[in-house]
LONUPA-801779 format. One line per 2 residues: number of its first residue (from 1); their letters; for each residue x, y, z of C-alpha. Coordinates in steps of 0.2 Angstrom, whole numbers, plus 5000, padded with zeros to 4 digits. Example, Ala and Ser with C-alpha at 12.3 -4.5 7.8 and 13.67 -1.06 7.14 Angstrom:
BEGIN
1	as	5062 4978 5039; 5068 4995 5036
END
This chain:
BEGIN
1	mp	4956 5114 4940; 4954 5097 4947
3	lt	4967 5083 4945; 4967 5072 4929
5	aq	4976 5055 4928; 4993 5054 4921
7	tt	5005 5039 4917; 5020 5043 4928
9	pp	5022 5051 4945; 5029 5069 4945
11	dr	5047 5073 4949; 5043 5082 4965
13	rt	5033 5081 4981; 5015 5086 4976
15	sy	4998 5080 4973; 4993 5069 4958
17	ii	4983 5054 4950; 4990 5039 4941
19	gq	4979 5029 4929; 4975 5011 4930
21	le	4991 5000 4926; 5001 5016 4925
23	ge	5016 5022 4934; 5034 5021 4932
25	rv	5034 5004 4924; 5050 4993 4925
27	si	5053 4974 4922; 5067 4963 4929
29	pg	5073 4953 4914; 5066 4936 4914
31	sk	5054 4939 4928; 5039 4939 4917
33	gv	5033 4953 4929; 5032 4972 4929
35	fr	5033 4984 4944; 5022 5001 4943
37	il	5030 5013 4955; 5016 5025 4960
39	as	5026 5035 4973; 5044 5035 4980
41	sk	5056 5046 4988; 5053 5062 4978
43	qt	5035 5061 4981; 5036 5056 4999
45	ng	5051 5065 5006; 5061 5049 5007
47	gi	5048 5040 5018; 5041 5026 5007
49	av	5038 5020 4990; 5022 5012 4984
51	fs	5020 5001 4969; 5009 4988 4961
53	sg	5016 4973 4953; 5010 4960 4941
55	av	5017 4943 4933; 5013 4926 4927
57	ls	5021 4911 4935; 5039 4914 4937
59	da	5054 4910 4947; 5058 4917 4964
61	pg	5071 4930 4965; 5080 4921 4979
63	fh	5081 4921 4999; 5087 4938 5004
65	wh	5084 4951 5018; 5086 4970 5020
67	ae	5097 4978 5035; 5085 4993 5036
69	ah	5071 4991 5024; 5053 4986 5028
71	dv	5044 4976 5015; 5025 4973 5013
73	fl	5015 4961 5002; 4997 4963 4998
75	vt	4989 4952 4985; 4975 4958 4974
77	kg	4974 4945 4961; 4981 4927 4959
79	yl	4992 4919 4971; 5009 4922 4979
81	kl	5019 4910 4989; 5029 4919 5002
83	wn	5043 4913 5014; 5044 4925 5028
85	gd	5055 4921 5042; 5050 4904 5049
87	kc	5035 4904 5040; 5028 4900 5022
89	ri	5011 4903 5017; 5000 4903 5000
91	mg	4993 4920 4998; 4977 4924 4989
93	pg	4967 4940 4986; 4966 4950 5001
95	df	4980 4942 5011; 4993 4952 5018
97	ay	5011 4950 5025; 5024 4962 5033
99	vp	5043 4958 5033; 5053 4969 5044
101	pk	5072 4973 5043; 5083 4957 5045
103	vv	5070 4944 5041; 5075 4932 5027
105	hn	5060 4931 5014; 5058 4926 4997
107	pe	5042 4929 4986; 5036 4918 4972
109	ll	5022 4923 4961; 5011 4908 4957
111	gp	5000 4915 4944; 4991 4912 4933
113	ht	4992 4930 4933; 4996 4938 4950
115	et	4995 4956 4955; 5000 4963 4972
117	lg	5003 4981 4980; 5019 4983 4990
119	lv	5026 4997 5001; 5045 4998 5005
121	ap	5053 5010 5018; 5064 5020 5017
123	gd	5058 5025 4999; 5074 5026 4991
125	wi	5076 5006 4992; 5065 5007 4976
127	df	5081 5012 4966; 5086 4994 4968
129	fr	5072 4989 4956; 5077 5004 4944
131	yv	5095 4997 4944; 5091 4979 4940
133	ae	5076 4982 4929; 5073 4989 4912
135	ty	5059 5000 4906; 5043 4992 4902
137	sg	5031 4998 4888; 5020 4983 4885
139	vi	5001 4981 4889; 5001 4972 4906
141	vp	5015 4961 4909; 5030 4953 4899
143	en	5022 4935 4898; 5034 4929 4885
145	dn	5050 4935 4892; 5060 4919 4893
147	rd	5076 4926 4897; 5086 4917 4912
149	lk	5081 4928 4928; 5095 4922 4939
151	al	5108 4922 4926; 5104 4941 4923
153	li	5100 4946 4940; 5114 4938 4950
155	pk	5128 4947 4941; 5121 4964 4942
157	vm	5117 4961 4961; 5135 4956 4964
159	aa	5142 4971 4954; 5133 4982 4966
161	kd	5132 4973 4982; 5137 4988 4992
163	rf	5125 5000 4984; 5109 4993 4988
165	dv	5101 4985 5005; 5098 4968 4997
167	hf	5108 4953 5005; 5106 4936 4998
169	er	5107 4919 5008; 5113 4906 4996
171	dy	5113 4891 5009; 5097 4896 5017
173	kp	5086 4881 5023; 5068 4889 5021
175	pe	5053 4883 5031; 5040 4871 5022
177	va	5024 4879 5016; 5010 4877 5029
179	dw	4992 4880 5031; 4986 4896 5038
181	ld	4984 4897 5057; 4968 4903 5065
183	se	4979 4916 5075; 4984 4924 5059
185	nq	4969 4936 5060; 4976 4949 5071
187	lp	4990 4963 5072; 5005 4958 5082
189	gp	5017 4969 5091; 5030 4981 5083
191	le	5043 4975 5071; 5036 4957 5071
193	py	5035 4948 5054; 5017 4942 5051
195	fl	5004 4936 5039; 4986 4942 5040
197	ra	4972 4933 5032; 4960 4942 5021
199	nt	4945 4951 5028; 4951 4948 5046
201	gp	4960 4959 5059; 4953 4974 5067
203	rw	4940 4987 5061; 4936 5004 5067
205	la	4921 5015 5062; 4919 5034 5064
207	gg	4905 5043 5056; 4901 5032 5042
209	vm	4920 5028 5037; 4927 5012 5042
211	sr	4946 5008 5043; 4953 4990 5041
213	pf	4971 4992 5045; 4983 4980 5038
215	ir	4998 4988 5048; 4998 5003 5060
217	aa	5012 5016 5062; 5013 5009 5080
219	qt	5020 4993 5072; 5033 5001 5061
221	eg	5040 5014 5073; 5030 5027 5065
223	rf	5037 5024 5048; 5021 5019 5039
225	ai	5004 5012 5039; 4992 5004 5027
227	ss	4973 5002 5029; 4957 4999 5019
229	ie	4946 5015 5020; 4928 5010 5016
231	ss	4911 5021 5014; 4896 5024 5004
233	sv	4888 5038 4994; 4871 5032 5003
235	yd	4876 5040 5019; 4871 5058 5020
237	ks	4888 5065 5026; 4903 5057 5034
239	fl	4914 5064 5047; 4927 5068 5033
241	ar	4916 5082 5026; 4929 5095 5031
243	yl	4945 5100 5024; 4960 5090 5032
245	tf	4978 5094 5032; 4992 5082 5037
247	pe	5008 5093 5038; 5020 5079 5038
249	vd	5011 5064 5031; 5009 5060 5013
251	hc	4994 5049 5008; 4993 5036 4994
253	ff	4976 5030 4989; 4974 5015 4978
255	vm	4955 5013 4974; 4950 4994 4974
257	eg	4931 4997 4971; 4919 5012 4967
259	al	4923 5030 4964; 4934 5040 4977
261	kv	4931 5060 4975; 4944 5073 4981
263	rf	4943 5091 4982; 4958 5103 4987
265	kg	4955 5119 4996; 4952 5134 4985
267	ee	4945 5123 4971; 4927 5122 4965
269	dw	4927 5105 4956; 4929 5087 4963
271	at	4942 5075 4954; 4935 5057 4954
273	vr	4948 5042 4956; 4940 5025 4950
275	dg	4944 5007 4952; 4963 5004 4948
277	et	4968 5022 4949; 4980 5029 4962
279	lv	4978 5047 4971; 4992 5054 4980
281	is	4990 5069 4992; 5006 5077 4997
283	ag	5009 5083 5015; 5002 5100 5019
285	qa	4989 5100 5006; 4972 5103 5013
287	ft	4959 5091 5005; 4942 5084 5008
289	ld	4936 5066 5003; 4919 5060 4997
291	fg	4912 5043 4991; 4904 5044 4974
293	tr	4896 5026 4973; 4886 5015 4984
295	yv	4902 5006 4990; 4919 5013 4989
297	ra	4935 5004 4995; 4952 5013 4994
299	ls	4969 5006 5001; 4978 5020 5011
301	ft	4997 5021 5012; 5004 5033 5022
303	ng	5022 5038 5029; 5016 5040 5046
305	kg	5000 5042 5056; 4987 5047 5043
307	ie	4968 5045 5039; 4968 5028 5046
309	el	4974 5034 5063; 4962 5048 5063
311	ih	4948 5035 5060; 4955 5025 5074
313	ea	4956 5039 5086; 4939 5047 5082
315	ga	4930 5031 5081; 4926 5015 5089
317	py	4930 4996 5086; 4917 4989 5074
319	qg	4911 4971 5075; 4902 4970 5058
321	fv	4911 4964 5042; 4902 4977 5030
323	lp	4897 4994 5032; 4881 4997 5042
325	et	4865 5002 5036; 4865 5018 5044
327	ie	4878 5029 5053; 4877 5036 5070
329	aw	4882 5054 5073; 4900 5057 5079
331	de	4907 5066 5094; 4915 5082 5086
333	sr	4925 5085 5102; 4932 5068 5099
335	vq	4936 5071 5082; 4945 5086 5087
337	aa	4955 5077 5100; 4959 5064 5086
339	la	4965 5077 5075; 4978 5084 5088
341	av	4983 5065 5092; 4989 5063 5074
343	ga	4996 5081 5071; 4982 5085 5059
345	rs	4971 5100 5058; 4953 5103 5050
347	ep	4943 5118 5042; 4925 5119 5038
349	i	4920 5118 5019
END
């Protein structure tokens, strides 16, 4: 039986689908926002936590840093003001930022309704949100929660300052907001904080599937990677038309546009994941993907080298900005070499 959408993640490492605007939903009192946890330690063997968040205009939580945790911000709606080390930018839809450990940062959602996708590694860092927040059972976000955010947040943080990897800087002098630089269109070296402008950065194409990485595993010492995976139902068949197994890597796909189809080995029927829904495929699960509409775009979050790295290794740099009209045949020997490089294996359907 194919997967069906549920409202919260299961309590173990398994494959599942989360419905639109669902997840483990919590709200920090007074933040006028909500976190929707899509996967965390139990589902990724401690590797990563993936969540969506939404809010209307609200106060920033304060300048802080993490000793070990990595943070990312990917805006999908509205605007976000982010201080990230010695830079500050106004981020809009499609813009991305990476904050490595020990870098001071502070996000301020500018609204009028801002939505972001986030990842934090290691995955148990998300327990901080669970500690300072309360369960949210509303529709989208608690727009009329007018409680004093800092008055409620700071005492809880101080009471548990040794339990969580969150360190506030009260006397920090932040940089002024500045315009985006022309150079903020590429991926830097490992563990460097950066901003990446929407629809820029490298692109790779392999057998009808494009990957636009926001951050690669090589930049995070192998901890995680994030990419936009894109293809089309117009193509006869992509190189992903096979069962793939990643023994150690979990995949979390957040569908932005179109319909992503998944089938697990041993099952006859496909499950379809649509706009706003999330598909989590656990490590060790043999699966195949297909693309159910003319254009499909899904954001892939992995706790290691996953499907995005497979496309990079099996494909070639792509200069276009949209999918090509036709696809070229792929080199199967190169695909097999790519599978070996990322530690995955394939089987025919």
